[in-house]
PDBQT receptor file of N, H, CA, C and O in Angstrom, charges set to zero:
ATOM      1  N   MET A   1    -126.287   1.726  72.078  1.00  0.00    +0.000 N 
ATOM      2  CA  MET A   1    -125.093   2.117  72.821  1.00  0.00    +0.000 C 
ATOM      3  C   MET A   1    -125.381   3.419  73.569  1.00  0.00    +0.000 C 
ATOM      4  O   MET A   1    -125.937   4.358  72.999  1.00  0.00    +0.000 OA
ATOM      5  N   GLU A   2    -125.006   3.470  74.828  1.00  0.00    +0.000 N 
ATOM      6  H   GLU A   2    -124.555   2.707  75.291  1.00  0.00    +0.000 HD
ATOM      7  CA  GLU A   2    -125.188   4.662  75.643  1.00  0.00    +0.000 C 
ATOM      8  C   GLU A   2    -124.143   5.712  75.267  1.00  0.00    +0.000 C 
ATOM      9  O   GLU A   2    -122.976   5.388  75.048  1.00  0.00    +0.000 OA
ATOM     10  N   LYS A   3    -124.580   6.983  75.193  1.00  0.00    +0.000 N 
ATOM     11  H   LYS A   3    -125.528   7.246  75.371  1.00  0.00    +0.000 HD
ATOM     12  CA  LYS A   3    -123.647   8.061  74.870  1.00  0.00    +0.000 C 
ATOM     13  C   LYS A   3    -122.773   8.361  76.083  1.00  0.00    +0.000 C 
ATOM     14  O   LYS A   3    -123.210   8.245  77.228  1.00  0.00    +0.000 OA
ATOM     15  N   LEU A   4    -121.534   8.747  75.810  1.00  0.00    +0.000 N 
ATOM     16  H   LEU A   4    -121.178   8.841  74.880  1.00  0.00    +0.000 HD
ATOM     17  CA  LEU A   4    -120.568   8.993  76.866  1.00  0.00    +0.000 C 
ATOM     18  C   LEU A   4    -119.651  10.133  76.458  1.00  0.00    +0.000 C 
ATOM     19  O   LEU A   4    -119.187  10.180  75.319  1.00  0.00    +0.000 OA
ATOM     20  N   VAL A   5    -119.387  11.052  77.378  1.00  0.00    +0.000 N 
ATOM     21  H   VAL A   5    -119.764  11.014  78.303  1.00  0.00    +0.000 HD
ATOM     22  CA  VAL A   5    -118.428  12.132  77.155  1.00  0.00    +0.000 C 
ATOM     23  C   VAL A   5    -117.265  11.920  78.114  1.00  0.00    +0.000 C 
ATOM     24  O   VAL A   5    -117.461  11.823  79.325  1.00  0.00    +0.000 OA
ATOM     25  N   ILE A   6    -116.063  11.848  77.572  1.00  0.00    +0.000 N 
ATOM     26  H   ILE A   6    -115.904  11.927  76.588  1.00  0.00    +0.000 HD
ATOM     27  CA  ILE A   6    -114.863  11.691  78.389  1.00  0.00    +0.000 C 
ATOM     28  C   ILE A   6    -114.108  13.011  78.368  1.00  0.00    +0.000 C 
ATOM     29  O   ILE A   6    -113.776  13.529  77.302  1.00  0.00    +0.000 OA
ATOM     30  N   THR A   7    -113.837  13.556  79.561  1.00  0.00    +0.000 N 
ATOM     31  H   THR A   7    -114.106  13.135  80.427  1.00  0.00    +0.000 HD
ATOM     32  CA  THR A   7    -113.109  14.812  79.702  1.00  0.00    +0.000 C 
ATOM     33  C   THR A   7    -111.759  14.543  80.346  1.00  0.00    +0.000 C 
ATOM     34  O   THR A   7    -111.664  13.767  81.297  1.00  0.00    +0.000 OA
ATOM     35  N   CYS A   8    -110.716  15.182  79.833  1.00  0.00    +0.000 N 
ATOM     36  H   CYS A   8    -110.792  15.813  79.061  1.00  0.00    +0.000 HD
ATOM     37  CA  CYS A   8    -109.384  15.075  80.429  1.00  0.00    +0.000 C 
ATOM     38  C   CYS A   8    -108.974  16.432  80.984  1.00  0.00    +0.000 C 
ATOM     39  O   CYS A   8    -108.993  17.432  80.267  1.00  0.00    +0.000 OA
ATOM     40  N   ALA A   9    -108.607  16.466  82.253  1.00  0.00    +0.000 N 
ATOM     41  H   ALA A   9    -108.591  15.653  82.836  1.00  0.00    +0.000 HD
ATOM     42  CA  ALA A   9    -108.079  17.675  82.887  1.00  0.00    +0.000 C 
ATOM     43  C   ALA A   9    -106.557  17.548  82.895  1.00  0.00    +0.000 C 
ATOM     44  O   ALA A   9    -105.996  16.761  83.658  1.00  0.00    +0.000 OA
ATOM     45  N   LEU A  10    -105.901  18.322  82.048  1.00  0.00    +0.000 N 
ATOM     46  H   LEU A  10    -106.357  18.961  81.429  1.00  0.00    +0.000 HD
ATOM     47  CA  LEU A  10    -104.466  18.135  81.838  1.00  0.00    +0.000 C 
ATOM     48  C   LEU A  10    -103.581  18.713  82.932  1.00  0.00    +0.000 C 
ATOM     49  O   LEU A  10    -102.514  18.165  83.208  1.00  0.00    +0.000 OA
ATOM     50  N   THR A  11    -103.997  19.810  83.563  1.00  0.00    +0.000 N 
ATOM     51  H   THR A  11    -104.864  20.256  83.339  1.00  0.00    +0.000 HD
ATOM     52  CA  THR A  11    -103.086  20.485  84.482  1.00  0.00    +0.000 C 
ATOM     53  C   THR A  11    -103.520  20.487  85.933  1.00  0.00    +0.000 C 
ATOM     54  O   THR A  11    -102.666  20.589  86.814  1.00  0.00    +0.000 OA
ATOM     55  N   GLY A  12    -104.795  20.382  86.222  1.00  0.00    +0.000 N 
ATOM     56  H   GLY A  12    -105.489  20.299  85.506  1.00  0.00    +0.000 HD
ATOM     57  CA  GLY A  12    -105.261  20.596  87.585  1.00  0.00    +0.000 C 
ATOM     58  C   GLY A  12    -105.197  22.076  87.905  1.00  0.00    +0.000 C 
ATOM     59  O   GLY A  12    -104.541  22.837  87.193  1.00  0.00    +0.000 OA
ATOM     60  N   SER A  13    -105.866  22.493  88.961  1.00  0.00    +0.000 N 
ATOM     61  H   SER A  13    -106.398  21.876  89.540  1.00  0.00    +0.000 HD
ATOM     62  CA  SER A  13    -105.920  23.930  89.230  1.00  0.00    +0.000 C 
ATOM     63  C   SER A  13    -104.687  24.449  89.957  1.00  0.00    +0.000 C 
ATOM     64  O   SER A  13    -104.264  25.578  89.705  1.00  0.00    +0.000 OA
ATOM     65  N   LEU A  14    -104.108  23.674  90.833  1.00  0.00    +0.000 N 
ATOM     66  H   LEU A  14    -104.452  22.757  91.038  1.00  0.00    +0.000 HD
ATOM     67  CA  LEU A  14    -102.964  24.151  91.617  1.00  0.00    +0.000 C 
ATOM     68  C   LEU A  14    -101.769  23.212  91.582  1.00  0.00    +0.000 C 
ATOM     69  O   LEU A  14    -100.757  23.488  92.226  1.00  0.00    +0.000 OA
ATOM     70  N   THR A  15    -101.858  22.127  90.858  1.00  0.00    +0.000 N 
ATOM     71  H   THR A  15    -102.680  21.902  90.335  1.00  0.00    +0.000 HD
ATOM     72  CA  THR A  15    -100.775  21.143  90.804  1.00  0.00    +0.000 C 
ATOM     73  C   THR A  15     -99.546  21.742  90.130  1.00  0.00    +0.000 C 
ATOM     74  O   THR A  15     -99.662  22.480  89.151  1.00  0.00    +0.000 OA
ATOM     75  N   SER A  16     -98.377  21.421  90.658  1.00  0.00    +0.000 N 
ATOM     76  H   SER A  16     -98.283  20.822  91.452  1.00  0.00    +0.000 HD
ATOM     77  CA  SER A  16     -97.125  21.920  90.080  1.00  0.00    +0.000 C 
ATOM     78  C   SER A  16     -96.269  20.747  89.621  1.00  0.00    +0.000 C 
ATOM     79  O   SER A  16     -96.555  19.592  89.933  1.00  0.00    +0.000 OA
ATOM     80  N   ARG A  17     -95.224  21.059  88.882  1.00  0.00    +0.000 N 
ATOM     81  H   ARG A  17     -94.991  21.997  88.627  1.00  0.00    +0.000 HD
ATOM     82  CA  ARG A  17     -94.293  20.010  88.459  1.00  0.00    +0.000 C 
ATOM     83  C   ARG A  17     -93.535  19.424  89.645  1.00  0.00    +0.000 C 
ATOM     84  O   ARG A  17     -93.070  18.286  89.579  1.00  0.00    +0.000 OA
ATOM     85  N   ALA A  18     -93.407  20.188  90.726  1.00  0.00    +0.000 N 
ATOM     86  H   ALA A  18     -93.785  21.112  90.779  1.00  0.00    +0.000 HD
ATOM     87  CA  ALA A  18     -92.766  19.641  91.930  1.00  0.00    +0.000 C 
ATOM     88  C   ALA A  18     -93.602  18.493  92.490  1.00  0.00    +0.000 C 
ATOM     89  O   ALA A  18     -93.062  17.528  93.031  1.00  0.00    +0.000 OA
ATOM     90  N   GLN A  19     -94.921  18.606  92.355  1.00  0.00    +0.000 N 
ATOM     91  H   GLN A  19     -95.359  19.390  91.915  1.00  0.00    +0.000 HD
ATOM     92  CA  GLN A  19     -95.824  17.554  92.833  1.00  0.00    +0.000 C 
ATOM     93  C   GLN A  19     -95.967  16.420  91.824  1.00  0.00    +0.000 C 
ATOM     94  O   GLN A  19     -96.134  15.259  92.199  1.00  0.00    +0.000 OA
ATOM     95  N   ASN A  20     -95.898  16.766  90.539  1.00  0.00    +0.000 N 
ATOM     96  H   ASN A  20     -95.761  17.708  90.234  1.00  0.00    +0.000 HD
ATOM     97  CA  ASN A  20     -96.071  15.774  89.477  1.00  0.00    +0.000 C 
ATOM     98  C   ASN A  20     -95.165  16.144  88.306  1.00  0.00    +0.000 C 
ATOM     99  O   ASN A  20     -95.544  16.977  87.483  1.00  0.00    +0.000 OA
ATOM    100  N   PRO A  21     -93.979  15.546  88.211  1.00  0.00    +0.000 N 
ATOM    101  CA  PRO A  21     -93.040  15.890  87.147  1.00  0.00    +0.000 C 
ATOM    102  C   PRO A  21     -93.582  15.676  85.732  1.00  0.00    +0.000 C 
ATOM    103  O   PRO A  21     -93.042  16.241  84.781  1.00  0.00    +0.000 OA
ATOM    104  N   ALA A  22     -94.628  14.878  85.577  1.00  0.00    +0.000 N 
ATOM    105  H   ALA A  22     -95.066  14.419  86.349  1.00  0.00    +0.000 HD
ATOM    106  CA  ALA A  22     -95.202  14.618  84.250  1.00  0.00    +0.000 C 
ATOM    107  C   ALA A  22     -96.232  15.667  83.840  1.00  0.00    +0.000 C 
ATOM    108  O   ALA A  22     -96.799  15.573  82.752  1.00  0.00    +0.000 OA
ATOM    109  N   LEU A  23     -96.486  16.661  84.685  1.00  0.00    +0.000 N 
ATOM    110  H   LEU A  23     -96.025  16.738  85.570  1.00  0.00    +0.000 HD
ATOM    111  CA  LEU A  23     -97.473  17.699  84.384  1.00  0.00    +0.000 C 
ATOM    112  C   LEU A  23     -97.059  18.472  83.136  1.00  0.00    +0.000 C 
ATOM    113  O   LEU A  23     -95.948  18.999  83.089  1.00  0.00    +0.000 OA
ATOM    114  N   PRO A  24     -97.933  18.554  82.112  1.00  0.00    +0.000 N 
ATOM    115  CA  PRO A  24     -97.575  19.322  80.918  1.00  0.00    +0.000 C 
ATOM    116  C   PRO A  24     -97.502  20.807  81.250  1.00  0.00    +0.000 C 
ATOM    117  O   PRO A  24     -98.297  21.317  82.038  1.00  0.00    +0.000 OA
ATOM    118  N   HIS A  25     -96.538  21.494  80.638  1.00  0.00    +0.000 N 
ATOM    119  H   HIS A  25     -95.892  21.079  79.997  1.00  0.00    +0.000 HD
ATOM    120  CA  HIS A  25     -96.309  22.906  80.953  1.00  0.00    +0.000 C 
ATOM    121  C   HIS A  25     -96.297  23.768  79.689  1.00  0.00    +0.000 C 
ATOM    122  O   HIS A  25     -97.000  24.776  79.618  1.00  0.00    +0.000 OA
ATOM    123  N   THR A  26     -95.519  23.382  78.716  1.00  0.00    +0.000 N 
ATOM    124  H   THR A  26     -94.948  22.563  78.774  1.00  0.00    +0.000 HD
ATOM    125  CA  THR A  26     -95.387  24.193  77.502  1.00  0.00    +0.000 C 
ATOM    126  C   THR A  26     -96.581  23.962  76.576  1.00  0.00    +0.000 C 
ATOM    127  O   THR A  26     -97.266  22.945  76.683  1.00  0.00    +0.000 OA
ATOM    128  N   PRO A  27     -96.828  24.910  75.667  1.00  0.00    +0.000 N 
ATOM    129  CA  PRO A  27     -97.907  24.692  74.694  1.00  0.00    +0.000 C 
ATOM    130  C   PRO A  27     -97.742  23.378  73.925  1.00  0.00    +0.000 C 
ATOM    131  O   PRO A  27     -98.726  22.690  73.654  1.00  0.00    +0.000 OA
ATOM    132  N   GLU A  28     -96.507  23.032  73.577  1.00  0.00    +0.000 N 
ATOM    133  H   GLU A  28     -95.707  23.590  73.798  1.00  0.00    +0.000 HD
ATOM    134  CA  GLU A  28     -96.268  21.781  72.846  1.00  0.00    +0.000 C 
ATOM    135  C   GLU A  28     -96.627  20.562  73.703  1.00  0.00    +0.000 C 
ATOM    136  O   GLU A  28     -97.247  19.620  73.208  1.00  0.00    +0.000 OA
ATOM    137  N   GLU A  29     -96.242  20.575  74.980  1.00  0.00    +0.000 N 
ATOM    138  H   GLU A  29     -95.739  21.340  75.381  1.00  0.00    +0.000 HD
ATOM    139  CA  GLU A  29     -96.579  19.462  75.874  1.00  0.00    +0.000 C 
ATOM    140  C   GLU A  29     -98.089  19.345  76.058  1.00  0.00    +0.000 C 
ATOM    141  O   GLU A  29     -98.638  18.243  76.042  1.00  0.00    +0.000 OA
ATOM    142  N   LEU A  30     -98.760  20.491  76.234  1.00  0.00    +0.000 N 
ATOM    143  H   LEU A  30     -98.314  21.386  76.248  1.00  0.00    +0.000 HD
ATOM    144  CA  LEU A  30    -100.215  20.483  76.384  1.00  0.00    +0.000 C 
ATOM    145  C   LEU A  30    -100.885  19.936  75.127  1.00  0.00    +0.000 C 
ATOM    146  O   LEU A  30    -101.812  19.131  75.213  1.00  0.00    +0.000 OA
ATOM    147  N   ALA A  31    -100.413  20.376  73.958  1.00  0.00    +0.000 N 
ATOM    148  H   ALA A  31     -99.660  21.031  73.889  1.00  0.00    +0.000 HD
ATOM    149  CA  ALA A  31    -100.991  19.905  72.698  1.00  0.00    +0.000 C 
ATOM    150  C   ALA A  31    -100.765  18.405  72.527  1.00  0.00    +0.000 C 
ATOM    151  O   ALA A  31    -101.676  17.685  72.119  1.00  0.00    +0.000 OA
ATOM    152  N   ASN A  32     -99.569  17.935  72.833  1.00  0.00    +0.000 N 
ATOM    153  H   ASN A  32     -98.829  18.520  73.164  1.00  0.00    +0.000 HD
ATOM    154  CA  ASN A  32     -99.273  16.500  72.710  1.00  0.00    +0.000 C 
ATOM    155  C   ASN A  32    -100.144  15.670  73.647  1.00  0.00    +0.000 C 
ATOM    156  O   ASN A  32    -100.677  14.633  73.251  1.00  0.00    +0.000 OA
ATOM    157  N   ASP A  33    -100.288  16.129  74.894  1.00  0.00    +0.000 N 
ATOM    158  H   ASP A  33     -99.856  16.971  75.215  1.00  0.00    +0.000 HD
ATOM    159  CA  ASP A  33    -101.126  15.397  75.848  1.00  0.00    +0.000 C 
ATOM    160  C   ASP A  33    -102.596  15.441  75.444  1.00  0.00    +0.000 C 
ATOM    161  O   ASP A  33    -103.307  14.444  75.567  1.00  0.00    +0.000 OA
ATOM    162  N   ALA A  34    -103.051  16.600  74.961  1.00  0.00    +0.000 N 
ATOM    163  H   ALA A  34    -102.473  17.410  74.862  1.00  0.00    +0.000 HD
ATOM    164  CA  ALA A  34    -104.442  16.720  74.512  1.00  0.00    +0.000 C 
ATOM    165  C   ALA A  34    -104.702  15.771  73.346  1.00  0.00    +0.000 C 
ATOM    166  O   ALA A  34    -105.751  15.128  73.290  1.00  0.00    +0.000 OA
ATOM    167  N   TYR A  35    -103.763  15.681  72.426  1.00  0.00    +0.000 N 
ATOM    168  H   TYR A  35    -102.911  16.203  72.472  1.00  0.00    +0.000 HD
ATOM    169  CA  TYR A  35    -103.938  14.786  71.282  1.00  0.00    +0.000 C 
ATOM    170  C   TYR A  35    -103.938  13.320  71.728  1.00  0.00    +0.000 C 
ATOM    171  O   TYR A  35    -104.706  12.511  71.209  1.00  0.00    +0.000 OA
ATOM    172  N   ALA A  36    -103.082  12.986  72.680  1.00  0.00    +0.000 N 
ATOM    173  H   ALA A  36    -102.457  13.644  73.102  1.00  0.00    +0.000 HD
ATOM    174  CA  ALA A  36    -103.066  11.611  73.203  1.00  0.00    +0.000 C 
ATOM    175  C   ALA A  36    -104.402  11.276  73.863  1.00  0.00    +0.000 C 
ATOM    176  O   ALA A  36    -104.901  10.159  73.727  1.00  0.00    +0.000 OA
ATOM    177  N   CYS A  37    -104.978  12.237  74.575  1.00  0.00    +0.000 N 
ATOM    178  H   CYS A  37    -104.573  13.144  74.686  1.00  0.00    +0.000 HD
ATOM    179  CA  CYS A  37    -106.297  12.025  75.188  1.00  0.00    +0.000 C 
ATOM    180  C   CYS A  37    -107.356  11.825  74.112  1.00  0.00    +0.000 C 
ATOM    181  O   CYS A  37    -108.210  10.946  74.227  1.00  0.00    +0.000 OA
ATOM    182  N   TYR A  38    -107.298  12.641  73.070  1.00  0.00    +0.000 N 
ATOM    183  H   TYR A  38    -106.604  13.355  72.976  1.00  0.00    +0.000 HD
ATOM    184  CA  TYR A  38    -108.236  12.508  71.947  1.00  0.00    +0.000 C 
ATOM    185  C   TYR A  38    -108.126  11.116  71.328  1.00  0.00    +0.000 C 
ATOM    186  O   TYR A  38    -109.136  10.458  71.080  1.00  0.00    +0.000 OA
ATOM    187  N   GLU A  39    -106.905  10.680  71.084  1.00  0.00    +0.000 N 
ATOM    188  H   GLU A  39    -106.085  11.215  71.286  1.00  0.00    +0.000 HD
ATOM    189  CA  GLU A  39    -106.711   9.357  70.478  1.00  0.00    +0.000 C 
ATOM    190  C   GLU A  39    -107.198   8.230  71.400  1.00  0.00    +0.000 C 
ATOM    191  O   GLU A  39    -107.550   7.147  70.931  1.00  0.00    +0.000 OA
ATOM    192  N   ALA A  40    -107.216   8.492  72.707  1.00  0.00    +0.000 N 
ATOM    193  H   ALA A  40    -106.931   9.371  73.087  1.00  0.00    +0.000 HD
ATOM    194  CA  ALA A  40    -107.698   7.496  73.669  1.00  0.00    +0.000 C 
ATOM    195  C   ALA A  40    -109.209   7.555  73.848  1.00  0.00    +0.000 C 
ATOM    196  O   ALA A  40    -109.782   6.743  74.574  1.00  0.00    +0.000 OA
ATOM    197  N   GLY A  41    -109.865   8.525  73.180  1.00  0.00    +0.000 N 
ATOM    198  H   GLY A  41    -109.400   9.185  72.590  1.00  0.00    +0.000 HD
ATOM    199  CA  GLY A  41    -111.321   8.584  73.224  1.00  0.00    +0.000 C 
ATOM    200  C   GLY A  41    -111.919   9.801  73.896  1.00  0.00    +0.000 C 
ATOM    201  O   GLY A  41    -113.142   9.922  73.964  1.00  0.00    +0.000 OA
ATOM    202  N   ALA A  42    -111.090  10.710  74.396  1.00  0.00    +0.000 N 
ATOM    203  H   ALA A  42    -110.096  10.612  74.341  1.00  0.00    +0.000 HD
ATOM    204  CA  ALA A  42    -111.622  11.914  75.047  1.00  0.00    +0.000 C 
ATOM    205  C   ALA A  42    -112.297  12.815  74.020  1.00  0.00    +0.000 C 
ATOM    206  O   ALA A  42    -111.865  12.912  72.871  1.00  0.00    +0.000 OA
ATOM    207  N   THR A  43    -113.360  13.466  74.458  1.00  0.00    +0.000 N 
ATOM    208  H   THR A  43    -113.711  13.388  75.391  1.00  0.00    +0.000 HD
ATOM    209  CA  THR A  43    -114.076  14.397  73.585  1.00  0.00    +0.000 C 
ATOM    210  C   THR A  43    -113.956  15.832  74.072  1.00  0.00    +0.000 C 
ATOM    211  O   THR A  43    -114.426  16.753  73.404  1.00  0.00    +0.000 OA
ATOM    212  N   MET A  44    -113.329  16.034  75.232  1.00  0.00    +0.000 N 
ATOM    213  H   MET A  44    -112.947  15.285  75.774  1.00  0.00    +0.000 HD
ATOM    214  CA  MET A  44    -113.207  17.375  75.795  1.00  0.00    +0.000 C 
ATOM    215  C   MET A  44    -111.917  17.468  76.610  1.00  0.00    +0.000 C 
ATOM    216  O   MET A  44    -111.532  16.523  77.297  1.00  0.00    +0.000 OA
ATOM    217  N   ILE A  45    -111.258  18.625  76.520  1.00  0.00    +0.000 N 
ATOM    218  H   ILE A  45    -111.570  19.394  75.962  1.00  0.00    +0.000 HD
ATOM    219  CA  ILE A  45    -110.061  18.895  77.310  1.00  0.00    +0.000 C 
ATOM    220  C   ILE A  45    -110.365  20.057  78.246  1.00  0.00    +0.000 C 
ATOM    221  O   ILE A  45    -110.951  21.057  77.831  1.00  0.00    +0.000 OA
ATOM    222  N   HIS A  46    -109.966  19.924  79.508  1.00  0.00    +0.000 N 
ATOM    223  H   HIS A  46    -109.490  19.112  79.845  1.00  0.00    +0.000 HD
ATOM    224  CA  HIS A  46    -110.171  20.963  80.515  1.00  0.00    +0.000 C 
ATOM    225  C   HIS A  46    -108.801  21.475  80.949  1.00  0.00    +0.000 C 
ATOM    226  O   HIS A  46    -107.946  20.695  81.370  1.00  0.00    +0.000 OA
ATOM    227  N   LEU A  47    -108.593  22.796  80.846  1.00  0.00    +0.000 N 
ATOM    228  H   LEU A  47    -109.287  23.429  80.504  1.00  0.00    +0.000 HD
ATOM    229  CA  LEU A  47    -107.309  23.393  81.222  1.00  0.00    +0.000 C 
ATOM    230  C   LEU A  47    -107.505  24.505  82.235  1.00  0.00    +0.000 C 
ATOM    231  O   LEU A  47    -108.559  25.140  82.276  1.00  0.00    +0.000 OA
ATOM    232  N   HIS A  48    -106.487  24.737  83.052  1.00  0.00    +0.000 N 
ATOM    233  H   HIS A  48    -105.631  24.221  83.018  1.00  0.00    +0.000 HD
ATOM    234  CA  HIS A  48    -106.427  25.905  83.920  1.00  0.00    +0.000 C 
ATOM    235  C   HIS A  48    -105.298  26.787  83.410  1.00  0.00    +0.000 C 
ATOM    236  O   HIS A  48    -104.245  26.286  83.013  1.00  0.00    +0.000 OA
ATOM    237  N   ALA A  49    -105.516  28.110  83.418  1.00  0.00    +0.000 N 
ATOM    238  H   ALA A  49    -106.371  28.516  83.741  1.00  0.00    +0.000 HD
ATOM    239  CA  ALA A  49    -104.521  29.060  82.915  1.00  0.00    +0.000 C 
ATOM    240  C   ALA A  49    -103.240  28.989  83.745  1.00  0.00    +0.000 C 
ATOM    241  O   ALA A  49    -103.271  28.786  84.959  1.00  0.00    +0.000 OA
ATOM    242  N   ARG A  50    -102.132  29.161  83.065  1.00  0.00    +0.000 N 
ATOM    243  H   ARG A  50    -102.106  29.326  82.079  1.00  0.00    +0.000 HD
ATOM    244  CA  ARG A  50    -100.807  29.153  83.700  1.00  0.00    +0.000 C 
ATOM    245  C   ARG A  50     -99.995  30.342  83.195  1.00  0.00    +0.000 C 
ATOM    246  O   ARG A  50    -100.201  30.824  82.081  1.00  0.00    +0.000 OA
ATOM    247  N   MET A  51     -99.080  30.800  84.024  1.00  0.00    +0.000 N 
ATOM    248  H   MET A  51     -98.913  30.409  84.929  1.00  0.00    +0.000 HD
ATOM    249  CA  MET A  51     -98.109  31.810  83.627  1.00  0.00    +0.000 C 
ATOM    250  C   MET A  51     -97.017  31.106  82.817  1.00  0.00    +0.000 C 
ATOM    251  O   MET A  51     -96.932  29.878  82.841  1.00  0.00    +0.000 OA
ATOM    252  N   PRO A  52     -96.176  31.870  82.096  1.00  0.00    +0.000 N 
ATOM    253  CA  PRO A  52     -95.109  31.230  81.314  1.00  0.00    +0.000 C 
ATOM    254  C   PRO A  52     -94.179  30.339  82.145  1.00  0.00    +0.000 C 
ATOM    255  O   PRO A  52     -93.597  29.392  81.615  1.00  0.00    +0.000 OA
ATOM    256  N   ASP A  53     -94.034  30.636  83.445  1.00  0.00    +0.000 N 
ATOM    257  H   ASP A  53     -94.507  31.405  83.875  1.00  0.00    +0.000 HD
ATOM    258  CA  ASP A  53     -93.175  29.794  84.290  1.00  0.00    +0.000 C 
ATOM    259  C   ASP A  53     -93.902  28.570  84.845  1.00  0.00    +0.000 C 
ATOM    260  O   ASP A  53     -93.309  27.768  85.566  1.00  0.00    +0.000 OA
ATOM    261  N   GLY A  54     -95.197  28.424  84.506  1.00  0.00    +0.000 N 
ATOM    262  H   GLY A  54     -95.679  29.075  83.921  1.00  0.00    +0.000 HD
ATOM    263  CA  GLY A  54     -95.968  27.256  84.914  1.00  0.00    +0.000 C 
ATOM    264  C   GLY A  54     -96.808  27.437  86.156  1.00  0.00    +0.000 C 
ATOM    265  O   GLY A  54     -97.566  26.537  86.518  1.00  0.00    +0.000 OA
ATOM    266  N   THR A  55     -96.698  28.583  86.827  1.00  0.00    +0.000 N 
ATOM    267  H   THR A  55     -96.082  29.314  86.533  1.00  0.00    +0.000 HD
ATOM    268  CA  THR A  55     -97.514  28.798  88.020  1.00  0.00    +0.000 C 
ATOM    269  C   THR A  55     -98.958  29.089  87.629  1.00  0.00    +0.000 C 
ATOM    270  O   THR A  55     -99.203  29.733  86.609  1.00  0.00    +0.000 OA
ATOM    271  N   PRO A  56     -99.913  28.623  88.427  1.00  0.00    +0.000 N 
ATOM    272  CA  PRO A  56    -101.329  28.874  88.130  1.00  0.00    +0.000 C 
ATOM    273  C   PRO A  56    -101.654  30.365  88.203  1.00  0.00    +0.000 C 
ATOM    274  O   PRO A  56    -101.033  31.105  88.965  1.00  0.00    +0.000 OA
ATOM    275  N   THR A  57    -102.631  30.799  87.407  1.00  0.00    +0.000 N 
ATOM    276  H   THR A  57    -103.135  30.198  86.787  1.00  0.00    +0.000 HD
ATOM    277  CA  THR A  57    -103.057  32.197  87.424  1.00  0.00    +0.000 C 
ATOM    278  C   THR A  57    -104.540  32.297  87.096  1.00  0.00    +0.000 C 
ATOM    279  O   THR A  57    -105.100  31.435  86.420  1.00  0.00    +0.000 OA
ATOM    280  N   LEU A  58    -105.155  33.347  87.578  1.00  0.00    +0.000 N 
ATOM    281  H   LEU A  58    -104.699  34.048  88.127  1.00  0.00    +0.000 HD
ATOM    282  CA  LEU A  58    -106.524  33.697  87.193  1.00  0.00    +0.000 C 
ATOM    283  C   LEU A  58    -106.518  34.904  86.262  1.00  0.00    +0.000 C 
ATOM    284  O   LEU A  58    -107.577  35.365  85.836  1.00  0.00    +0.000 OA
ATOM    285  N   ASN A  59    -105.322  35.421  85.942  1.00  0.00    +0.000 N 
ATOM    286  H   ASN A  59    -104.462  35.046  86.288  1.00  0.00    +0.000 HD
ATOM    287  CA  ASN A  59    -105.176  36.582  85.071  1.00  0.00    +0.000 C 
ATOM    288  C   ASN A  59    -105.184  36.119  83.614  1.00  0.00    +0.000 C 
ATOM    289  O   ASN A  59    -104.264  35.429  83.176  1.00  0.00    +0.000 OA
ATOM    290  N   PHE A  60    -106.207  36.492  82.876  1.00  0.00    +0.000 N 
ATOM    291  H   PHE A  60    -106.954  37.052  83.232  1.00  0.00    +0.000 HD
ATOM    292  CA  PHE A  60    -106.332  36.043  81.489  1.00  0.00    +0.000 C 
ATOM    293  C   PHE A  60    -105.833  37.066  80.485  1.00  0.00    +0.000 C 
ATOM    294  O   PHE A  60    -105.923  36.829  79.280  1.00  0.00    +0.000 OA
ATOM    295  N   VAL A  61    -105.310  38.193  80.941  1.00  0.00    +0.000 N 
ATOM    296  H   VAL A  61    -105.236  38.386  81.919  1.00  0.00    +0.000 HD
ATOM    297  CA  VAL A  61    -104.837  39.247  80.028  1.00  0.00    +0.000 C 
ATOM    298  C   VAL A  61    -103.344  39.222  79.944  1.00  0.00    +0.000 C 
ATOM    299  O   VAL A  61    -102.752  40.030  79.228  1.00  0.00    +0.000 OA
TER     300      VAL A  61
């Protein structure tokens, strides 16, 4: 069997809920979606940082 790594990108870098209402925003939503990806066979989750209001940020502090 060939080895395979499946990665799920949960948020996208600039996508907003206005563009995709199903976009996870809260820690609970992100955790639930990450777990669903894991159960579907994903081995890695890719996230982009967000502010508490859901806007993308590069500020990690």
